[in-house]
N, C-alpha and C positions, 0 to 999 in steps of 0.2 A: 690619641694624638690628633692634631689638626690635620685633616686630609684635604688634599686638592685632587679632585677626580680627574684622571686622565681619560682618554677615549675608551680604554678597556674597562673603565669603572662605571660607565653610564648606567648599566643595568644593576650593578651591585655596588652599593656605597656603604663602606664601613662606618660604624657609629663614631662620632666625635666624643660622645658623652657616656661613659660608664656610670653606673649608679653611684660609685664612690665620688667621682669628680662632680657629678650633678649635685650631690648633697653638700659637697665642700664649697662649691662656688655658685650654686643656683643657676648654672648654665648662663652666666653673664647677667641674669635678670636683676639681681640686686644693684649692679652697677648702674643700670639705666633708670632705676627707680630712685636713686639716691645721689644726684649730682651735687658736687660741692658748690656752694654759693659764695660769691664775693660781696662785700658790703661797702656801702658808700662811706667815705671818711667825713665828708661835709655835706649834709643833706639839705637840699633846697626843695621845698614842696613845689611840684609842678603846677603851674597856674591853669585853671579851667578856662577854656575858650569856647566860643560859639560852635555849635554843630554845623552851622552853615546851611545854605539852601540846597546843596547838591549831594546830600546823602542819597545813595542810589534809590530811585523810585522803581527801578526794575533790576533786581540782582542778576549778575551774570550766571551762566550755567555752572561755572567753576568757582568755588568759594575758597580755594586753598591759599597758601601763603606765597605762591609763585605767581605774581601778577604778569610776568613776562610771557607766559604761554597759557593759552586757554585749553583745558582738557588735553586731548591728545594731538593738538595741532602741531605741525612741525615748523610753522611760521611764527617766529617770536615778534614781539612788539618792537617798534622803532624807538630809539632813544639811547641815552647813556645808562647802561645797565648798572643798577645800584643795589647793594645789600644794606638793608636797614635792620639794625639789631639793638638790643638793650635788655633791661630788666624792669619788671614791675615790682616795686618795693613799697612796704608800708612806711609809716612815719618814723620808725626806728631803724630803717634800713634793712629789715628782714624781707626776704623774697616772698612774694605772694604767688602761690601756686594755684592752678585752676582758674586763673583770670582769663577772661575772653578779651583778646586784643583785636580790634577791627581797625582797618585803615581804608581810606578811599582818597583818591587824588585825581588830578588832571593828567592826561597822557602827554606825550611829547609835544603835541600841538596845542595843549591847553584845554582840551575837551574832557568833560566828565561823562560817565555813563548815567546821564540824567536827561529827561525829556526837555528840561529848561536850560541845558548847558548853553552858555553864551557863544561858545565855539562849536561849530557843527561838524567840521571835518575830523570826526573821531577815528582813531586808529582801531579798527575792528579786531586786531590781534591783541589789544591790551585789555587785561581783565578789569582794571579800574578799581577793584575792591578785593580785599582778602581778609582772612581771619586766622587767628592762632590762639591756642590755649597754652598758658605757661606751665612749665614743669616745676620741679623742686627748686631750681635755682632762680625762678622767676623770669628766665630768659624767653625772649621771643625773637623771631627772625622773619624777614620778608625779602623776596627778590622782586625788584620793580624797576622802573626807569625814573630818572630825575624829572620831577614834574615840570610841565611847561607853564607858560604865563597865560593868563586870561585877563580881560580888562579890570583894572583897579586893584589887583592883588600881586604880591610877590610870590615866588615859588613856595609851596607849602604842601604838607601832607596832613590830612585830618586823622585823628585818633579817637576811638571810643573804647574805654576799658571798663569791663564789668567784672569786679571781683566777687567771689562767692558770698552771697548774702548781702551784697551792697548795690546801691543804685549806680547806674552808668555814669562814668566820668568822661568828659570830652576835653580835648586839647588839640593843639596843632604843632607840627614840627617844621622848622624853617632851615634854609640853607645859608650857612655863614658866608659873608662876603658879597651877597647880592646887593646891588645898588638900590633896588626898590624896597629893601627892608626898612629904610629910613622913612619911607612915605606910605607904608602899609598901615591902614587905620586899625586893623585887628591886632597886629603885632604891637604897635605903639600904644594900644589900649591897656597893655600890661604895665601898670604904674610902677611896680617894684622892679628896679633895674636888674637885680640879681635873678628874680624869677624870669624876667624877659630873656636874659642871657642863657638861662637853662634850656630854653626851647629853640635856640639858634645854635646849631652844631656844625662842625666841619664835615664836608663831604669830600673825602680824600681818596686818592688812587689806591686800589687794592694792590699790595706788594706782589710782584710776580705775574700780574694779569697782563696778558698780551692783547687783550681786547678793550683795555681802558676802563675796566669796571671801577665803580666807586664804592666806598663804604661809609656809612654814617652810624654813629653810636648815640642812642637816646634812651637814657634811663628815666623812668616815670615814677615819681614819688607820690604816693597817695596819702591823703591826710587822715589816716586812722591807725590805730594799734589794735592788736588782737584782744587786749584786755577790755576793750569796750563791749565785747560780747562774751561774758563768762560762760564757760561750758557747763551744760546740765549734766547731772549724774547719769541719766539714761542716754544711750548712744543716739546721736543725731547725725543723719547724713545731710550733706549740703543739697538743697533742693535743686539747684541749677549747677550742672557740670559736676555733680557729686560722684558719679560713676562714669569712668572714662577708660578708653583703650590704653593699656599700660605703656605702650611705646610712644604714641602720638599725643596722648592726653586729650583726645577729642571725645566728646560725649558719646556714649554708646558702648556696646559690647558685641563680641562675636563668639560663637561656640569654640571651645578649646583654646581661647586666647587669654593672654594676661590682661588683667583688669585692675585698675586702681580706684579705691573709694576714698573720698575725703569727707571729713565731718568733725564732730567733737565727741569726747568721751567714748571713742570707738574701742578702746582697749585699756586694761589696767596696767599694761607693761609695754615695753618696746623690745622686740626681738624678732629674729627670723627662725624658720624651722630648723631643727637639728636632727641628727641621725636617730635619736631616741623618739622623735615624733612619728617615725615610720613604723608601721606594724604590718608584717607580711607584704612588704614592698608597696603598701598603699600610701598615696599622698595624703597628708593629714587634712582633715576637714574642720579641725578646731585647734587653736593655740591658746592656752591659758583661759579656756572657756569662751573664746571669741570665735564665732562662726558666721558665715555669710551664705545667704540663699539668693539666687537670681533665677527668676521664673520658677520658684519653689524647688529648685535643684541645688544641692549642696555644692559649693565651690571649694577647691583645695586652697588652704590658707598658707601663704608663704611668709608674709611679714605683717606684724601688727604694731600699732603705736596709737596714742590717744587721738591723733588727727588723720592718720592714713593707714589703710590696709591694702595689701597687694594679694590678689587671689588669681587662681587659674579657673576660668569658667568651665562648666561641664561641657563636654564635647557634643552632647545630644540635645542641646537647647534648640528650640525652633525660633525662626525669625519672627519679629513682631514687637509690639509694645508690651513689656513685662514689668514686673515689680522686683525691686532689690531691697533686702533688709539685712541689718546686722544685729546679732544677738550676743549679749554679754551676761555676766552674772547679775547686772543691774536691770536687765530687761531687754526688750527688743525695740529697735528704732521704728519710727514710722516708715512705711515703705516709700520709695521714690520710684518714679517711672523711668525705665531704661528702654531704649530702642536697640533691639538685637538684630544684627545683620549677618547673613551667611558669610559674607566677606567684609572685613574691615581692616585691610592691610596697612601696615606701618612699619617703618624701620626703627630700631633702637638707635639712640645717639649717645656719643661719648660726652661731649660738651660743645657749647656754641653751635649746636645743631649739625655737627659733623657726624655722619653716620658711623655706627660701630662697624669697623672693617679691619681685617687682618691681611697683611701681605703674606706671600708664600713662605717667608722666613719667620713667621709668627709675630712680626712687629705690627703694632697698631698703625693705622693710616690716619694722618692728620698733620697739621702744621707743627713744627717743633715747639715743645713746651705746652702742648694742649692739656696734658694730664700731669699732675705733680708726681714726680718719681717714676714716670713711665716713659719710655722712648716712643715717640711718634714721628713718622716720616711720611712724605708724600708717596703716592702711587705713581707709576709711570704707564704710558700707553703700552699695552701688551701684557701688563702684570695680571696674574691671577690673584683675585682677592676674595675673601669671604665677607658677605654681608649678613646681618642678622635682623630678624623682625618677628612680628606676631600678627595673628588675625588673617592669615592667608588661606584659610579654609581647609577642607578635608584632604586626607592623604589616601593613597591606594597602594598597599593595604593600610588599614587604620591601626594605630598603636593600641596597646591594652588600655582601656579606659580607667582613669584614676590611679595609674601606677607610674612609677619611674621605670624607664626601659633602656635597653641597649639596642643599638642598631639605628638605622635611618629609614624614614618613610617618605617616599616621593610624593609630591603634590599630585592630587587627582586632576587639578586644572592647571594648565600651563601658565606661567608667570612671565610677563614681559617687563624687563627692567631697562630703564633709560637713564643714561648719564648725560646730562644736558639734553640735546635732542637725539643723540645717537642711541640706537638699540644695542645693548651689551649682550655678548654671547653668554648664555647660561648653560653650564655643564651639569649642574645639579641644583635642585630646588626641593626642599622638603624639611620635615621635622627631624631634629637631632636630639631633642629632649622635650619633655612636656611643655607645650606652648611656644617653644623656641624654634623658629624656622631659620634654615641656613641656605644661602645662595652662593654658589661658586661662579663668579663672573670674570670676564676678561675686560680690562679697561680699554675703551675705544681710543682711537687716535684723536686726542684732544690737546688744546693749547694749555700752557701752564696756567694755574690758578684754581679757583674753586668752581665746581660744577654741580648743578642741582642733580639729585638722585631721586627718581620716582619709580613706582612699580604699578602694574595692573594685573589683576587676577579676577576671573569670573566677570569681566566687564566693569570692575570697580577699581578706581585709581586711588593711590595713596592720597589722603586728604591733606597731607602736610609734607612739604619737601624737606629733605636733608641736603647736606652738601658733602663733597669729597674733594680733597686737595690732590691735584695732579701736577707733577713736575717731571719734565722730560729727561733731565739729566740723572735722575735716580736710576739705579740698576734695576732691570726688569726682574720680576719674579719668575720662578721656574715652575712649569706645569707638571709637577710630580709630588708625591708625598714627601713632606719635610718634617723635621722635629716640631712638636707643638710648642706654643707659647707656655711658659711656666704657669700652672694654675694658680700659684701663689700671687702672681701679678694681679689676677682678678680678685683674689681674696683681699688684697690690700685696698682695692678700690671699693670694697663692700662695707667699709668701716662706718661711714657716716650715713645716718638715716635722718630724714626730716620728720620730726614729730610735732 
């Protein structure tokens, strides 16, 4: 069952995941690797625009997708808080995963993080630059402020998108309704009026936000189709961002964490592991002849498809620059370089970058209608919720290597979880199935709306923010064991895989 640890359970925490449930549902893993995508009905190719003179000449210390707060600062940037989201799509409307999305912009005062910025009174609390790597739905998300004005330009946000195997594409996003839009030379330089309209979007109030947050939706349509690059018979890994952390899709790997690999001809079939793939309780190291080695250590293979593989990295990998390789019946791929870090924490997400979270009654946390066929409701201050992630480092004691297991294994290093800028109370943090970490946290006293969720372990902060929906009028969760959410709910969400 889903357990919420009370005070008496701090030392001993019963397992969420027996072997049978782990095999049936992959401990939520398939859900996070296989987000349903939506497709554009009428596609307009996004116009390319100048990169501009103020691409950062000195990058900030923090490079994540939360531009409002730098590292662990408790002082947020000044301005109208804005959530910018959208999808990266190819010319047919198919989502592009593994695309690096970079944004940079002026702060509320109109100043850039650039030595030549025409406005000098820069807000030191504003990050000014952020990046995000798209998942299976092509979605990206940034939390920022509405950009200010500087001489000669209307409000805008710079974008650079680098899809796997492609050259960088640059464009800009504008604020609908700004009077200066009509006099902006860069914007008016887009001759095609339909394309010009595609980069000018509404920035509207976020429903339920008590602090006046704004939301902007900007889909980016790139001018290529996958058929332009026919797949070779031998497996090929994407050279850039081809091996990423399974929850955040950030490049790199961590010992004992879920990892996703992207490429071509990676497998002759599409499937996840089944009960028959386990021998003597050992996690399978090959599916249909497909195997993966990272740092010359075999990874456990959960899911295979021609363009994507999901694996669990060996727990005894050492940190540093290592090689990853995929082997099939057609041969071995050329190795790609992967940076292995001891800690590479990240939360799994459900959709639209809402973190995977469960209330005490077993209901998923999120705005209504977030997942097809699944009830999602907001959390309330004081609720106990479960969060899930991977890459949070070793446990004490350690689970049996390369095996499915029962029980729960507490983190060896304490994790700090923040919801917005508030530190959440954590009553349990540890592994509940191979590679899957669970955190039992209490929602702090926060206003209605979406709040960023971050974590830190071993001095490493999550490189990508998620968000959680908070609503005060919801009934609070109860801090005691309650019936688990039906495992079949998870199974229904594992049906669609991107290949």
